[in-house]
SEZAVEX-732288 format. One line per field, with one value per residue (C-alpha): residue number from 1; residue in three letters; x, y, z. Coordinates in nm, 4 decimals, decimal comma. Example, Ala and Ser with C-alpha at 12.3 -4.5 7.8 and 13.67 -1.06 7.14 Angstrom:
# residues 2
i <- c(1  2)
aa <- c(ala  ser)
c1 <- c(1,2300  1,3670)
c2 <- c(-0,4500  -0,1060)
c3 <- c(0,7800  0,7140)
This chain:
# residues 230
i <- c(1  2  3  4  5  6  7  8  9  10  11  12  13  14  15  16  17  18  19  20  21  22  23  24  25  26  27  28  29  30  31  32  33  34  35  36  37  38  39  40  41  42  43  44  45  46  47  48  49  50  51  52  53  54  55  56  57  58  59  60  61  62  63  64  65  66  67  68  69  70  71  72  73  74  75  76  77  78  79  80  81  82  83  84  85  86  87  88  89  90  91  92  93  94  95  96  97  98  99  100  101  102  103  104  105  106  107  108  109  110  111  112  113  114  115  116  117  118  119  120  121  122  123  124  125  126  127  128  129  130  131  132  133  134  135  136  137  138  139  140  141  142  143  144  145  146  147  148  149  150  151  152  153  154  155  156  157  158  159  160  161  162  163  164  165  166  167  168  169  170  171  172  173  174  175  176  177  178  179  180  181  182  183  184  185  186  187  188  189  190  191  192  193  194  195  196  197  198  199  200  201  202  203  204  205  206  207  208  209  210  211  212  213  214  215  216  217  218  219  220  221  222  223  224  225  226  227  228  229  230)
aa <- c(unk  unk  unk  unk  unk  unk  unk  unk  unk  unk  unk  unk  unk  unk  unk  unk  unk  unk  unk  unk  unk  unk  unk  unk  unk  unk  unk  unk  unk  unk  unk  unk  unk  unk  unk  unk  unk  unk  unk  unk  unk  unk  unk  unk  unk  unk  unk  unk  unk  unk  unk  unk  unk  unk  unk  unk  unk  unk  unk  unk  unk  unk  unk  unk  unk  unk  unk  unk  unk  unk  unk  unk  unk  unk  unk  unk  unk  unk  unk  unk  unk  unk  unk  unk  unk  unk  unk  unk  unk  unk  unk  unk  unk  unk  unk  unk  unk  unk  unk  unk  unk  unk  unk  unk  unk  unk  unk  unk  unk  unk  unk  unk  unk  unk  unk  unk  unk  unk  unk  unk  unk  unk  unk  unk  unk  unk  unk  unk  unk  unk  unk  unk  unk  unk  unk  unk  unk  unk  unk  unk  unk  unk  unk  unk  unk  unk  unk  unk  unk  unk  unk  unk  unk  unk  unk  unk  unk  unk  unk  unk  unk  unk  unk  unk  unk  unk  unk  unk  unk  unk  unk  unk  unk  unk  unk  unk  unk  unk  unk  unk  unk  unk  unk  unk  unk  unk  unk  unk  unk  unk  unk  unk  unk  unk  unk  unk  unk  unk  unk  unk  unk  unk  unk  unk  unk  unk  unk  unk  unk  unk  unk  unk  unk  unk  unk  unk  unk  unk  unk  unk  unk  unk  unk  unk  unk  unk  unk  unk  unk  unk)
c1 <- c(34,2514  34,5806  34,7456  34,9851  35,3341  35,4675  35,8318  36,0055  36,3594  36,6279  36,9035  37,2523  37,5184  37,5679  37,7778  37,7808  37,5578  37,6757  37,9455  38,0186  37,9698  37,6217  37,4761  37,5898  37,3560  37,1375  37,3628  37,1049  36,7548  36,5351  36,1723  36,0087  35,9219  35,9071  35,5678  35,4326  35,4319  35,1793  35,1788  34,7985  34,7934  34,8837  35,1086  35,0763  35,4203  35,4914  35,8315  35,9251  36,1969  36,4417  36,3637  36,6695  36,5139  36,2344  35,8986  35,8842  35,5904  35,8045  35,8349  36,2097  36,1720  35,8781  36,1025  36,3659  36,1132  35,9639  36,3136  36,3223  35,9876  36,1494  36,4211  36,1665  35,9736  36,2542  36,1592  35,8743  35,8619  35,8112  35,5565  35,4553  35,0790  35,0140  35,2291  35,1642  35,4147  35,3281  35,5336  35,7306  35,6602  35,5655  35,2758  35,3085  35,0678  35,2714  35,2619  35,5580  35,6291  35,7968  35,9414  36,2789  36,1312  35,9651  36,2926  36,4995  36,2428  36,1888  36,5655  36,6295  36,3530  36,4611  36,8340  36,7490  36,5261  36,7922  37,0519  36,8254  36,7029  37,0592  37,1368  36,8718  36,8978  37,2027  37,4298  37,3664  37,3426  37,0823  36,7363  36,4835  36,4108  36,3158  35,9877  35,6744  35,4889  35,1442  34,9685  34,6130  34,4015  34,0438  33,8578  33,7567  34,1160  34,2351  33,9483  34,0290  34,3982  34,3337  34,1373  34,3956  34,6991  34,5372  34,3428  34,5975  34,6502  34,3043  34,3814  34,6683  34,4597  34,7082  34,4218  34,3194  34,4166  34,5088  34,3632  34,3859  34,0925  34,3288  34,6778  34,9438  35,2134  35,0691  34,9693  34,6037  34,5831  34,6669  34,3759  34,0674  33,8367  33,7187  33,3511  33,3154  33,4350  33,3129  33,4980  33,7710  33,8019  34,0860  34,1592  34,3397  34,7082  34,7754  35,0303  35,3863  35,3074  35,5228  35,3322  35,4898  35,5738  35,3486  35,2276  34,8803  34,7687  34,7613  34,6263  34,2514  34,2136  34,3395  34,1836  33,8354  33,7921  33,7948  33,5056  33,2683  33,2798  33,2293  33,4372  33,6518  33,5371  33,7903  33,6198  33,6855  33,9040  34,0975  34,0045  33,7082  33,3980  33,3783  33,5247  33,2745  33,5290  33,6367)
c2 <- c(8,1137  8,1587  7,8444  7,8187  7,7196  7,3962  7,3060  6,9807  6,9832  6,7193  6,7655  6,6578  6,6946  7,0574  7,2355  7,1221  7,2826  7,6213  7,6459  7,9789  8,3397  8,4723  8,7018  9,0579  9,2780  8,9864  8,8222  8,8433  8,7998  8,7188  8,7213  8,9138  8,6160  8,2389  8,1011  7,7529  7,6156  7,3402  7,2002  7,2263  7,5990  7,8528  8,1412  8,5106  8,6711  9,0462  9,1753  9,5424  9,6724  9,9432  10,2935  10,3049  10,0473  10,2808  10,1790  9,8021  9,8323  9,8801  9,6311  9,5806  9,5138  9,2881  9,0806  9,0610  8,9339  8,6956  8,5439  8,4801  8,2951  8,0636  7,9865  7,9409  7,6924  7,4416  7,3660  7,1237  7,1931  7,5724  7,6833  8,0349  8,0126  8,3808  8,6927  9,0673  9,3463  9,6797  9,9961  9,9378  9,5750  9,2253  9,0118  8,6297  8,3530  8,0359  7,6757  7,5298  7,1785  7,3058  7,6080  7,5227  7,4981  7,8373  8,0008  7,8457  7,9020  8,2705  8,3327  8,1682  8,3651  8,6990  8,6497  8,5640  8,8623  9,0887  8,9718  9,0340  9,3695  9,4831  9,4236  9,6844  9,9287  10,1633  10,1232  9,7643  9,6482  9,5284  9,5219  9,3828  9,4356  9,1335  8,9645  8,8992  8,5707  8,4754  8,1345  8,1199  7,8609  7,9062  7,9226  8,2865  8,3923  8,2272  8,3863  8,7287  8,6824  8,5821  8,9076  9,1059  8,9736  8,9827  9,3065  9,4981  9,7285  9,8634  9,9289  10,1509  10,2923  10,1565  10,0341  10,3841  10,4525  10,0936  9,9008  9,5796  9,4322  9,2558  9,3548  9,2902  9,3021  8,9985  8,6356  8,7343  8,5802  8,2464  8,2683  8,0620  8,1931  8,5263  8,5892  8,7627  8,4512  8,1659  7,8889  7,7296  8,0064  8,2493  8,5732  8,5407  8,6320  8,9370  8,8830  8,9495  8,9281  8,6745  8,5362  8,5043  8,1405  8,0031  7,6618  7,5215  7,4950  7,1664  7,2526  7,2064  7,5552  7,6940  7,4449  7,4192  7,5526  7,9192  7,8768  7,8494  8,2276  8,2998  8,3751  8,6910  8,9910  9,1873  9,4986  9,4166  9,6667  9,5135  9,7006  9,8686  9,8074  9,7256  9,9946  10,2082  10,4648  10,2804)
c3 <- c(7,3323  7,5132  7,6508  7,9428  7,8423  7,9824  8,0264  8,1047  8,2307  8,2889  8,5319  8,4480  8,7132  8,8176  9,0698  9,4281  9,6891  9,8005  9,5272  9,3518  9,4544  9,5291  9,2635  9,2881  9,4818  9,6015  9,8641  10,1455  10,0054  10,2980  10,3858  10,6651  10,8843  10,8691  10,7808  10,8145  10,4560  10,3817  10,0245  10,0083  10,0986  9,8309  9,9300  9,8481  9,8097  9,7831  9,6929  9,6644  9,4281  9,5339  9,4153  9,1916  8,9563  8,8610  8,7133  8,6680  8,4237  8,1170  7,8324  7,8719  8,2422  8,1816  7,9551  8,2350  8,4890  8,2289  8,1837  8,5601  8,5351  8,2917  8,5419  8,8207  8,6008  8,6237  8,9858  9,0642  9,4357  9,3866  9,1325  9,0356  8,9601  8,8983  8,8931  8,8490  8,8008  8,9530  8,9391  9,2526  9,3530  9,2452  9,3604  9,3244  9,3980  9,4454  9,5558  9,7521  9,8763  10,2017  10,3695  10,2219  9,8751  9,9163  10,0241  9,7597  9,4869  9,5742  9,6074  9,2694  9,1017  9,2569  9,1819  8,8225  8,7969  8,9475  8,6916  8,4023  8,5392  8,6063  8,2381  8,1585  8,4450  8,4799  8,7797  8,8673  9,2219  9,4656  9,3136  9,5647  9,9289  10,1382  10,0425  10,2499  10,2313  10,3626  10,3518  10,2230  10,4100  10,2963  9,9632  10,0265  10,1016  9,7802  9,5732  9,7165  9,6462  9,2826  9,2342  9,4258  9,2236  8,8776  8,9186  9,1140  8,8217  8,8715  9,2398  9,1191  8,8263  8,5717  8,3583  8,2549  7,8987  7,8299  7,5361  7,7283  7,9238  8,1580  8,2809  8,0177  8,2882  8,4641  8,3993  8,3490  8,0031  8,1640  8,4066  8,3177  8,5897  8,4474  8,4973  8,1629  7,9757  8,1882  8,3628  8,1528  7,8878  7,8498  7,6707  7,3427  7,3554  7,1324  6,8551  6,9660  7,3376  7,5302  7,8316  8,1742  8,2346  8,5078  8,6343  8,6371  8,9984  9,1802  9,5250  9,5650  9,6935  9,3652  9,1261  9,2794  9,6264  9,5412  9,3001  9,5949  9,6041  9,2366  8,9313  8,9227  8,7151  8,5143  8,6623  9,0270  9,2087  9,5067  9,8156  9,6471  9,4388  9,0633  8,8490  8,6610  8,5354  8,2192)
């Protein structure tokens, strides 16, 4: 079965706070509105890419975003638990120690993603619009968000024609709550596929609480019923 990748980092010195120029094209990454960040409450983040970037669901762009998840994994106060890449936007389920940690973590992730994407997209420049963040306070909200993030490709009908049971452009293979496998089991990672680098959840709502409302089926369609068109 697939295993989440874990990373340990040591910090040695580094430049002073605020030093250096902001990354090109990403000098003013902002979110729509301030939210009250509580460490025990997971956060659903949505970020839309500019039209010039084109379809994000391409292997080369997946690799660019994966590289940014490696950078984000160096932070302990901001943790990406799950991530899905759609054609025009990203969905993230994260944990953050504070509002400041959320802002810094998202900015670091998006700046890194922009740098790697600009290396693969002609005419580099700004990549992302401002992001929107929403706190999840109840087990049902978290369970619904897990289904929404991991099964969003079904909402957009991207699963049609795919040989994958779960979305290859997401962290679905790192999820151990699929109804079809049973709690604790994961889908095997196909040879040659590099997983997105995500953290194991720590908040009770993501480790245990959401299970009150049942495991997630691979056939669930966010905003609709189970998909019978496969």
